[in-house]
ZAMARGU-4260 file (C-alpha; in steps of 0.2 Angstrom, whole numbers, plus 5000, padded with zeros to 4 digits):
<rodrens>
0) 5141/5034/4956 | 5144/5015/4954 | 5133/5004/4943 | 5125/4996/4959 | 5121/5013/4966
5) 5114/5020/4950 | 5103/5004/4949 | 5097/5007/4967 | 5093/5025/4963 | 5083/5021/4948
10) 5073/5009/4957 | 5070/5021/4971 | 5065/5035/4958 | 5053/5023/4950 | 5045/5018/4966
15) 5043/5036/4972 | 5035/5040/4956 | 5023/5026/4957 | 5018/5031/4975 | 5016/5049/4969
20) 5005/5044/4954 | 4994/5032/4964 | 4994/5041/4981 | 4975/5044/4980 | 4972/5026/4978
25) 4985/5021/4990 | 4978/5032/5003 | 4960/5027/4999 | 4964/5008/5001 | 4974/5011/5017
30) 4960/5021/5025 | 4946/5009/5019 | 4956/4995/5027 | 4958/5004/5043 | 4940/5008/5044
35) 4937/4989/5044 | 4942/4990/5062 | 4961/4988/5064 | 4978/4995/5059 | 4987/4986/5045
40) 4998/4987/5030 | 4994/4990/5012 | 5002/4978/5000 | 5003/4982/4982 | 5009/4970/4968
45) 5015/4978/4952 | 5018/4960/4945 | 5002/4958/4935 | 4994/4974/4930 | 4977/4975/4922
50) 4977/4986/4907 | 4960/4995/4903 | 4954/5010/4895 | 4960/5021/4910 | 4977/5014/4910
55) 4985/5001/4922 | 4978/4995/4938 | 4987/4985/4951 | 4981/4973/4964 | 4982/4979/4982
60) 4977/4971/4999 | 4975/4978/5016 | 4982/4966/5029 | 4976/4968/5046 | 4989/4969/5060
65) 4981/4953/5068 | 4985/4943/5052 | 5001/4953/5047 | 5014/4942/5055 | 5008/4926/5048
70) 5006/4934/5031 | 5024/4941/5031 | 5031/4925/5037 | 5023/4916/5023 | 5026/4929/5009
75) 5043/4935/5013 | 5051/4917/5016 | 5045/4911/4999 | 5061/4907/4989 | 5056/4919/4975
80) 5053/4934/4986 | 5067/4945/4992 | 5066/4959/5005 | 5081/4967/5014 | 5090/4952/5020
85) 5089/4956/5039 | 5081/4944/5051 | 5073/4959/5060 | 5063/4966/5045 | 5047/4958/5050
90) 5048/4965/5067 | 5052/4982/5060 | 5037/4981/5049 | 5026/4975/5063 | 5033/4989/5074
95) 5028/5002/5061 | 5011/4996/5060 | 5009/4996/5079 | 5015/5014/5080 | 5009/5023/5064
100) 4995/5036/5064 | 4982/5031/5052 | 4975/5049/5051 | 4991/5055/5043 | 5002/5040/5039
105) 5002/5023/5031 | 5012/5007/5030 | 5015/5001/5012 | 5024/4986/5005 | 5026/4986/4986
110) 5030/4970/4977 | 5039/4972/4960 | 5045/4956/4952 | 5054/4946/4965 | 5057/4961/4977
115) 5047/4969/4991 | 5050/4986/4997 | 5044/4993/5013 | 5038/5011/5015 | 5033/5020/5030
120) 5024/5035/5022 | 5024/5051/5033 | 5021/5069/5029 | 5009/5065/5015 | 5002/5079/5004
125) 4985/5072/5007 | 4980/5061/5022 | 4972/5044/5020 | 4955/5050/5026 | 4956/5064/5013
130) 4960/5052/4999 | 4945/5041/5005 | 4934/5056/5004 | 4939/5062/4987 | 4938/5045/4979
135) 4920/5042/4987 | 4915/5059/4980 | 4921/5055/4963 | 4912/5038/4964 | 4896/5046/4970
140) 4896/5057/4954 | 4899/5042/4942 | 4893/5027/4952 | 4881/5031/4966 | 4876/5013/4969
145) 4894/5008/4973 | 4897/5022/4985 | 4881/5019/4994 | 4885/5000/4996 | 4902/5004/5003
150) 4895/5016/5016 | 4884/5002/5022 | 4898/4990/5023 | 4910/5002/5032 | 4896/5008/5044
</rodrens>
């Protein structure tokens, strides 16, 4: 294995471990965004983690499909952001958002330093609706007012 291949493999391993560790939160946010009325992509940045008593937390945003093209055009053309250097990448991401099944899949973009990696997550061990349900159940146990407020917003 060459150095470049080893570096790429290490990056992929780190990203896969990040997704596996944070799958419940990723699925929750993807489903909560979808419940807002539209398909979209979940964007997560690992650039500025907040460190607290429970560990690190990362900013994530659900970008609706109707706003995603403009967002990608602005975000991915920034000189300090690199995604695969193919002119069709935005179209590929938009196509994935148009065709994914929100009940079982999600579209995820992860920013790390100056790179963005696109993931079309399928065959998940837990579906986005199940992630949402589990997180809400946990919140109901420890923070009932927050979950009640979210139910009103989503309804």
